[in-house]
C-alpha positions as CSV (number, residue, x, y, z in Angstrom):
1,M,-26.6,17.0,37.8
2,K,-24.0,15.2,39.9
3,Q,-25.3,11.9,38.5
4,N,-25.1,13.1,34.9
5,A,-21.5,14.5,35.6
6,I,-20.4,11.1,36.9
7,F,-22.0,9.4,33.9
8,L,-20.3,11.6,31.5
9,L,-16.9,11.1,33.2
10,S,-17.4,7.2,33.2
11,V,-18.1,7.6,29.3
12,C,-15.1,9.6,28.7
13,L,-12.9,7.2,30.7
14,L,-14.4,4.1,28.8
15,F,-13.8,6.0,25.4
16,Q,-10.1,6.7,26.4
17,L,-9.6,3.1,27.5
18,S,-10.9,1.9,24.0
19,L,-8.4,4.1,22.1
20,P,-5.3,2.4,20.7
21,V,-2.2,2.8,22.6
22,P,0.6,3.0,20.1
23,A,3.2,0.2,19.9
24,K,5.8,3.0,19.9
25,N,5.1,3.5,23.4
26,N,6.1,-0.1,24.1
27,V,2.5,-1.3,24.7
28,F,0.7,-3.7,22.4
29,I,-3.2,-3.7,22.0
30,H,-4.9,-7.1,22.2
31,P,-6.9,-8.1,20.3
32,G,-4.9,-6.0,17.8
33,I,-3.6,-7.5,14.7
34,L,-5.9,-7.3,11.7
35,H,-8.8,-6.7,14.1
36,N,-9.1,-4.8,17.2
37,A,-11.8,-4.9,19.8
38,A,-13.8,-2.3,18.1
39,S,-13.6,-3.9,14.6
40,L,-14.6,-7.3,16.1
41,Q,-17.5,-5.7,17.9
42,H,-18.6,-4.2,14.5
43,I,-18.5,-7.6,12.9
44,R,-20.9,-8.9,15.6
45,E,-23.2,-5.9,15.2
46,V,-23.4,-6.4,11.3
47,A,-24.4,-10.0,12.0
48,I,-27.2,-9.0,14.2
49,K,-28.4,-5.8,12.6
50,Q,-27.8,-7.0,9.0
51,T,-26.2,-3.6,8.2
52,M,-25.6,-3.1,4.6
53,P,-23.3,-3.2,2.6
54,E,-21.3,-5.2,5.3
55,Y,-23.9,-7.7,5.6
56,G,-23.6,-8.8,2.0
57,S,-20.0,-9.7,2.7
58,Y,-20.9,-11.4,5.9
59,E,-23.5,-13.7,3.9
60,L,-20.5,-14.7,1.7
61,L,-18.4,-15.5,4.7
62,K,-21.1,-17.5,6.3
63,S,-21.8,-19.5,3.2
64,H,-18.2,-20.4,2.5
65,P,-17.3,-24.1,3.2
66,C,-14.1,-23.2,5.2
67,A,-16.3,-21.0,7.6
68,S,-18.5,-23.9,8.6
69,A,-18.2,-25.4,12.1
70,Q,-18.7,-28.8,10.4
71,Y,-15.5,-28.3,8.2
72,K,-13.6,-31.5,7.8
73,M,-9.9,-31.1,8.2
74,K,-7.6,-32.3,5.2
75,G,-4.7,-32.7,7.5
76,P,-2.8,-32.2,9.7
77,F,0.5,-33.0,8.1
78,P,4.0,-33.4,9.8
79,V,5.5,-31.5,6.7
80,I,3.7,-28.9,4.6
81,S,4.9,-27.3,1.3
82,R,3.6,-25.3,-1.6
83,D,6.0,-27.1,-4.0
84,G,8.5,-29.9,-4.3
85,Q,8.1,-33.5,-2.6
86,Y,5.3,-32.3,-0.2
87,G,3.5,-30.0,-2.8
88,Y,0.5,-32.4,-2.4
89,T,-0.2,-30.7,0.9
90,K,-0.6,-27.2,-0.6
91,S,-4.3,-27.0,-1.3
92,R,-5.2,-29.0,1.7
93,M,-3.2,-27.2,4.3
94,E,-4.4,-23.8,2.7
95,A,-8.0,-24.9,3.2
96,D,-7.4,-26.0,6.7
97,F,-5.7,-22.8,7.8
98,S,-8.4,-20.7,6.1
99,A,-10.9,-22.7,7.9
100,A,-9.1,-21.8,11.3
101,Y,-9.3,-18.1,10.6
102,L,-12.7,-17.9,9.1
103,N,-14.2,-20.1,12.0
104,A,-12.6,-17.5,14.4
105,L,-14.4,-14.8,12.6
106,M,-17.7,-16.7,12.6
107,W,-17.3,-17.2,16.3
108,I,-17.1,-13.4,16.8
109,A,-20.1,-12.9,14.5
110,T,-22.3,-15.5,16.0
111,K,-20.9,-16.4,19.5
112,D,-21.5,-20.0,18.4
113,E,-18.9,-21.9,20.4
114,N,-18.7,-24.6,17.8
115,H,-16.9,-22.1,15.5
116,A,-14.3,-21.5,18.2
117,L,-13.8,-25.1,18.9
118,K,-13.5,-25.8,15.2
119,S,-10.8,-23.2,14.8
120,L,-9.1,-24.5,17.9
121,E,-9.2,-28.1,16.8
122,I,-7.4,-27.2,13.5
123,L,-4.7,-25.1,15.1
124,S,-4.2,-27.6,17.9
125,A,-3.9,-30.6,15.5
126,Y,-1.3,-28.9,13.4
127,A,0.7,-27.9,16.5
128,D,0.7,-31.5,17.5
129,S,1.7,-32.8,14.1
130,L,3.6,-30.1,12.1
131,K,7.4,-30.5,12.3
132,Q,8.7,-28.9,9.2
133,I,8.3,-26.5,6.2
134,P,11.1,-27.5,3.8
135,A,13.5,-25.0,2.4
136,T,11.7,-25.1,-1.0
137,N,11.5,-22.0,-3.3
138,D,8.0,-21.3,-2.1
139,A,8.6,-21.5,1.6
140,P,8.5,-17.8,2.3
141,L,5.2,-17.6,0.6
142,L,3.7,-20.5,2.5
143,V,4.7,-19.0,5.8
144,G,3.7,-15.4,4.9
145,L,0.3,-16.5,3.6
146,E,-0.7,-19.2,6.0
147,G,1.1,-18.0,9.0
148,T,-0.9,-14.8,8.8
149,K,-4.1,-16.8,9.0
150,I,-2.8,-18.8,12.0
151,V,-1.7,-15.9,14.1
152,N,-4.7,-13.8,13.4
153,A,-7.0,-16.8,14.3
154,M,-5.2,-17.4,17.5
155,E,-5.1,-13.8,18.3
156,I,-8.9,-13.6,18.1
157,L,-9.4,-16.8,20.1
158,R,-6.9,-15.9,22.7
159,Y,-8.5,-12.6,23.7
160,T,-12.2,-13.5,23.0
161,Y,-12.8,-17.1,23.8
162,K,-12.4,-18.3,27.5
163,G,-12.2,-22.0,26.3
164,V,-8.6,-21.6,25.1
165,T,-6.3,-23.5,27.6
166,P,-2.8,-22.5,28.5
167,E,-1.6,-25.8,27.0
168,Q,-3.3,-25.0,23.7
169,T,-1.7,-21.5,23.7
170,E,1.6,-22.8,24.4
171,K,1.9,-25.5,21.8
172,I,0.3,-23.3,19.0
173,T,2.7,-20.5,19.9
174,R,5.6,-22.9,19.9
175,M,4.6,-24.0,16.3
176,I,4.5,-20.3,15.2
177,T,8.0,-19.6,16.8
178,T,9.9,-22.7,15.8
179,V,8.3,-23.9,12.4
180,F,7.1,-20.6,10.8
181,L,9.2,-17.7,12.1
182,P,12.7,-19.3,11.2
183,V,11.5,-19.1,7.5
184,C,10.8,-15.4,7.8
185,D,14.3,-14.7,9.4
186,T,15.9,-16.7,6.6
187,F,14.1,-14.7,3.9
188,Y,15.1,-11.3,5.7
189,S,18.6,-12.3,6.0
190,T,19.0,-13.5,2.4
191,K,19.9,-11.1,-0.5
192,A,16.9,-9.8,-2.3
193,Y,15.9,-12.4,-5.0
194,T,12.1,-12.1,-5.5
195,N,9.4,-9.8,-6.9
196,G,7.9,-7.4,-4.3
197,N,4.9,-9.4,-3.4
198,W,7.0,-11.8,-1.5
199,G,8.5,-9.4,0.9
200,A,5.2,-7.7,1.7
201,I,3.6,-11.2,2.3
202,V,6.5,-12.3,4.6
203,T,6.1,-9.0,6.4
204,K,2.5,-9.2,7.1
205,M,3.1,-12.6,8.9
206,Y,6.1,-11.1,10.8
207,I,4.4,-8.1,12.1
208,S,1.4,-10.2,13.1
209,A,3.6,-12.7,14.9
210,A,5.4,-9.7,16.6
211,I,2.2,-8.5,18.1
212,Y,1.0,-11.8,19.1
213,L,4.3,-12.5,20.8
214,N,4.5,-9.0,22.4
215,N,8.0,-8.7,20.7
216,K,9.0,-5.1,20.4
217,T,12.2,-5.9,18.5
218,M,10.4,-7.9,15.8
219,Y,7.7,-5.3,15.5
220,K,10.3,-2.5,14.8
221,K,12.1,-4.8,12.4
222,A,8.9,-5.3,10.4
223,L,8.1,-1.5,10.2
224,D,11.9,-0.9,9.3
225,F,11.5,-3.4,6.5
226,Y,8.2,-1.7,5.2
227,Y,10.1,1.6,5.0
228,N,13.7,0.9,4.3
229,G,14.3,-2.9,3.5
230,N,16.6,-3.5,0.5
231,D,13.9,-5.6,-1.2
232,N,11.3,-5.2,-3.9
233,G,8.6,-5.6,-1.3
234,T,8.8,-2.2,0.5
235,I,6.7,0.8,0.0
236,R,9.5,2.6,-1.6
237,N,10.6,0.0,-4.0
238,Y,7.2,-1.5,-4.9
239,I,5.3,1.6,-5.9
240,S,6.5,4.5,-7.9
241,G,6.1,7.9,-6.1
242,A,5.7,9.7,-9.3
243,T,2.9,7.7,-11.0
244,G,1.9,4.7,-8.7
245,Q,3.1,2.2,-11.0
246,I,3.8,-1.1,-9.4
247,Q,7.1,-3.0,-9.6
248,E,5.0,-6.0,-11.1
249,S,2.8,-4.0,-13.4
250,G,4.8,-5.4,-16.4
251,R,4.5,-8.9,-15.2
252,D,0.7,-9.3,-14.7
253,Q,-2.3,-7.7,-12.8
254,A,-2.9,-10.6,-10.4
255,H,0.6,-10.2,-8.7
256,S,0.3,-6.4,-8.6
257,Q,-3.0,-6.8,-6.6
258,L,-1.4,-9.4,-4.4
259,G,1.4,-7.1,-3.6
260,I,-0.7,-4.0,-2.9
261,G,-3.1,-6.2,-0.8
262,A,-0.2,-7.4,1.4
263,L,1.2,-3.9,1.9
264,A,-2.2,-2.8,2.9
265,T,-2.6,-5.6,5.4
266,V,0.7,-4.5,7.1
267,C,-0.4,-1.0,7.1
268,E,-3.8,-2.0,8.6
269,I,-2.1,-4.1,11.4
270,A,0.3,-1.3,12.3
271,Y,-2.6,1.2,12.4
272,N,-4.3,-1.1,14.9
273,Q,-1.2,-0.4,17.0
274,G,-1.1,3.3,16.6
275,D,1.4,3.6,13.8
276,D,0.4,5.2,10.4
277,L,2.3,3.3,7.7
278,Y,-0.6,4.1,5.3
279,G,0.7,7.7,5.2
280,A,4.3,6.8,4.4
281,L,5.9,8.8,1.4
282,D,2.9,11.1,0.9
283,N,0.3,8.2,0.8
284,R,2.2,6.3,-1.8
285,L,0.1,3.2,-1.2
286,L,-3.0,5.1,-2.2
287,K,-1.2,6.0,-5.5
288,G,-0.5,2.3,-6.1
289,F,-4.1,1.3,-5.5
290,E,-5.4,4.0,-7.9
291,Y,-2.9,3.1,-10.6
292,V,-3.9,-0.5,-10.4
293,S,-7.6,0.3,-10.3
294,C,-7.4,2.8,-13.2
295,Y,-5.6,0.3,-15.6
296,N,-7.9,-2.7,-14.6
297,L,-11.0,-0.6,-15.1
298,G,-9.9,-0.5,-18.9
299,N,-8.1,2.9,-19.1
300,D,-5.1,2.6,-21.5
301,S,-3.7,6.1,-20.5
302,V,-1.7,5.1,-17.5
303,P,1.9,5.8,-17.8
304,F,4.4,3.1,-17.7
305,V,8.3,2.8,-17.7
306,T,10.6,-0.1,-17.7
307,W,11.2,-0.8,-14.1
308,K,14.7,-1.2,-12.7
309,D,14.0,-3.5,-9.7
310,V,16.3,-4.1,-6.7
311,T,17.4,-7.6,-7.7
312,G,18.1,-6.7,-11.5
313,K,16.2,-9.9,-12.5
314,Y,12.8,-8.3,-13.3
315,S,13.9,-5.1,-15.1
316,D,13.0,-6.1,-18.8
317,W,9.3,-5.7,-18.9
318,T,8.8,-2.8,-21.5
319,V,4.9,-2.6,-21.4
320,I,2.4,-2.8,-18.9
321,S,0.9,-6.4,-18.7
322,D,-2.7,-7.1,-19.7
323,K,-2.5,-10.6,-18.1
324,S,-5.4,-11.0,-15.6
325,R,-6.6,-7.4,-16.4
326,G,-10.0,-6.8,-15.1
327,K,-10.1,-9.7,-12.7
328,F,-10.3,-7.9,-9.3
329,M,-9.1,-9.5,-6.0
330,P,-10.8,-8.6,-2.8
331,V,-8.3,-6.2,-1.6
332,F,-9.7,-2.8,-2.2
333,E,-12.1,-2.2,0.8
334,M,-9.2,-2.0,3.3
335,A,-7.3,0.7,1.7
336,Y,-10.3,2.6,0.6
337,N,-11.8,2.5,4.2
338,H,-8.6,4.1,5.6
339,Y,-7.9,6.7,3.0
340,V,-11.4,7.8,2.3
341,N,-13.5,6.9,5.3
342,R,-10.9,7.7,8.0
343,K,-8.8,10.3,6.3
344,G,-11.3,12.1,4.0
345,L,-9.0,11.5,0.9
346,K,-10.3,10.7,-2.7
347,M,-9.7,7.4,-4.4
348,H,-11.5,7.9,-7.7
349,Y,-10.7,4.8,-9.5
350,T,-10.7,2.5,-6.4
351,E,-14.1,3.6,-5.7
352,Q,-15.2,2.6,-9.1
353,V,-13.7,-0.9,-8.6
354,I,-15.5,-1.2,-5.2
355,N,-18.8,-0.2,-6.9
356,K,-18.3,-3.1,-9.3
357,I,-17.2,-6.0,-6.8
358,R,-18.9,-5.0,-3.5
359,P,-19.5,-7.0,-1.5
360,E,-16.0,-8.3,-1.4
361,G,-15.8,-12.2,-1.0
362,Y,-13.1,-14.8,-0.4
363,D,-9.6,-15.2,-1.5
364,R,-7.3,-17.7,0.1
365,D,-4.2,-15.3,-0.1
366,Q,-5.9,-12.2,1.4
367,P,-7.8,-11.4,4.6
368,A,-10.8,-11.0,2.0
369,F,-14.4,-10.2,2.8
370,G,-13.3,-6.7,3.2
371,T,-16.7,-5.1,3.1
372,L,-17.5,-6.8,6.3
373,L,-14.1,-6.6,8.0
374,F,-13.1,-3.1,7.0
375,Y,-15.9,-1.0,5.6
376,G,-17.1,1.5,8.2
377,T,-14.4,0.8,10.9
378,G,-13.1,4.0,12.2
379,K,-15.0,6.4,10.2
380,Q,-14.4,10.2,10.6
381,T,-17.0,11.7,12.9
382,N,-16.6,15.3,11.9
């Protein structure tokens, strides 16, 4: 009996140690950006046990060229840009940073050190080379999209791979703080001028970096922007509380999905630190996903009003756009897992989308592979 009691006490203590410690208590969890220790372990278990439906998504990850340990870098470059004089680097550096992130995931799934080494090779090469992201129009998008990959890859490696040296950590961190983050700071300090997907994309990078750097001030700034920023890319300004209509619904369906995918990413990151942004404004993000899902499934009965956006520049769309209608990005599993699996809520239309596209595959601008990365993580047990 005494041995059983000791065993049960040990289990309870281990369970308590595995629970998230909220960032609001000034303690960050590592690994703990897009993926915490439990979700990384889930990826490993899926790869071993071939658990469905997750394994279907893992097979898509494993077969992607950017997830290969034999990936050949397109760079590195001293200057990167999505547009302007250095726009020729766009597709090349995007592939390189995808490869860094996807190889980090493959390291977790396989424990093949070659994947960890490939990810580190790419990150280290860019840290040695990259000097500038010019202040072109698309600079905030570049930093938000690619910076998120870099920080999450490094977070995974830093806390799971013993081969990362202090010198590598220092120079990669310096690249994040001196080349990428200043672009985020400039975006936040500039009067709102973009559609809402931009603010959400910048914020997913900023909150990722805040956790990676253990910077409480940055973290609180990211959360405050999500709730209260004077920008189209906030939960209040991007999604209608009455109907779930998206600020960009009159523009096209691709950008609407890009925006809600970025907002969900911010929420998932905060959730891994013990903060529930998903529940903000009566689960408004859920309403946004359901609105987008309903219309893109072919339903014409969704309500639409001309949107008065924060900037005043995007307020003349008088009908919902059918551009890219029915083309689904891999952004749905993350939100569905939270609201349905964790919270027991209903997402009738999102569920239909998932049934059409599962398993989720690759998208260069999203975490993607959502069936592997997010399905089944943190399910309710009651």
